[in-house]
C-alpha positions in Angstrom: -1.3 12.1 -28.1 -0.9 9.5 -25.4 2.4 9.6 -23.4 3.7 6.7 -21.4 7.0 5.8 -19.8 9.3 3.3 -18.1 10.9 4.6 -14.9 13.9 3.1 -13.2 17.5 3.7 -12.1 19.5 3.1 -14.2 17.2 2.9 -17.2 19.4 3.6 -20.3 19.5 -0.2 -21.0 15.8 -0.6 -21.2 14.4 -1.9 -24.5 10.8 -1.0 -23.5 10.6 2.2 -25.6 11.7 0.1 -28.7 9.1 -2.6 -28.0 6.2 -0.3 -27.0 7.1 2.1 -29.8 6.7 -0.7 -32.3 3.3 -1.6 -31.1 2.1 2.0 -31.0 3.1 2.4 -34.6 1.7 -1.0 -35.6 -1.7 -0.2 -34.2 -1.7 3.4 -35.4 -1.8 4.9 -31.9 -0.5 8.4 -31.6 1.8 8.2 -28.7 5.2 8.0 -27.1 6.9 5.7 -24.7 9.9 7.2 -23.0 12.7 6.2 -20.6 12.8 8.2 -17.4 15.8 7.9 -15.1 14.9 8.7 -11.5 17.3 8.0 -8.6 15.7 6.4 -5.6 15.9 9.6 -3.5 13.9 11.5 -6.1 11.2 8.8 -6.8 8.6 10.2 -4.3 8.8 13.6 -6.1 8.4 11.9 -9.4 5.2 10.2 -8.3 3.9 13.4 -6.7 4.4 15.2 -10.0 2.9 12.5 -12.2 -0.7 13.8 -12.4 0.5 17.1 -13.8 3.2 15.6 -16.1 1.1 14.9 -19.2 1.8 11.1 -19.0 -1.2 8.7 -19.0 0.9 6.2 -17.0 3.8 3.8 -17.4 5.9 1.0 -16.2 8.1 0.8 -13.1 11.3 -1.2 -13.0 14.1 -1.7 -10.4 14.7 -0.4 -7.9 11.3 1.4 -7.6 8.6 -1.3 -7.6 8.3 -1.5 -3.8 8.5 2.2 -3.3 5.8 2.7 -6.0 3.6 0.4 -4.0 4.0 2.6 -0.9 3.4 5.8 -2.8 0.4 5.0 -4.9 -3.1 3.5 -4.4 -2.8 -0.3 -5.2 -5.3 -1.2 -7.8 -5.4 -5.0 -7.3 -5.2 -7.6 -4.6 -2.0 -9.1 -6.2 -0.2 -5.8 -5.7 -1.2 -5.7 -2.1 0.0 -9.3 -1.5 3.3 -8.6 -3.3 3.7 -5.1 -1.9 5.1 -4.0 -5.3 3.7 -2.5 -8.4 5.1 -2.4 -11.9 2.4 -0.5 -13.8 1.2 3.0 -13.0 -1.9 4.8 -14.3 -4.0 7.9 -13.4 -7.6 7.6 -12.3 -9.7 10.4 -10.8 -6.5 12.5 -10.3 -4.8 9.8 -8.3 -1.8 7.7 -9.2 -2.7 4.0 -9.0 -0.6 0.9 -9.5 -1.0 -2.8 -10.4 1.5 -5.6 -10.8 1.6 -7.6 -14.0 4.9 -9.3 -13.3 3.5 -12.7 -12.1 1.2 -13.0 -15.1 4.1 -12.3 -17.5 6.4 -14.7 -15.7 3.9 -17.5 -15.8 3.0 -16.9 -19.5 6.7 -17.2 -20.2 6.9 -20.5 -18.4 3.9 -21.8 -20.2 5.4 -20.9 -23.6 
């Protein structure tokens, strides 16, 4: 089973588990998408523990996007330019990050 998350502070208001849970079910993917509340002072510890957590990756929301960039290996040029990541994943035992925010924002404008 694939496990994913959205991490932020606060996070109880996030609708991401509802949205991603719908698509997991719709596409027959065995998995979960969970909210994880992490205060800023504990975020580095959260990132350090991610490889052993059983999660495949997840999304980062406020206030952690810039801290995530500093704590992981940026996986794309856009993340390096923005100095922020909103998506985390594991590769070769390392936590990496990319930023999909601009693409989503522009797609919304086009629509």
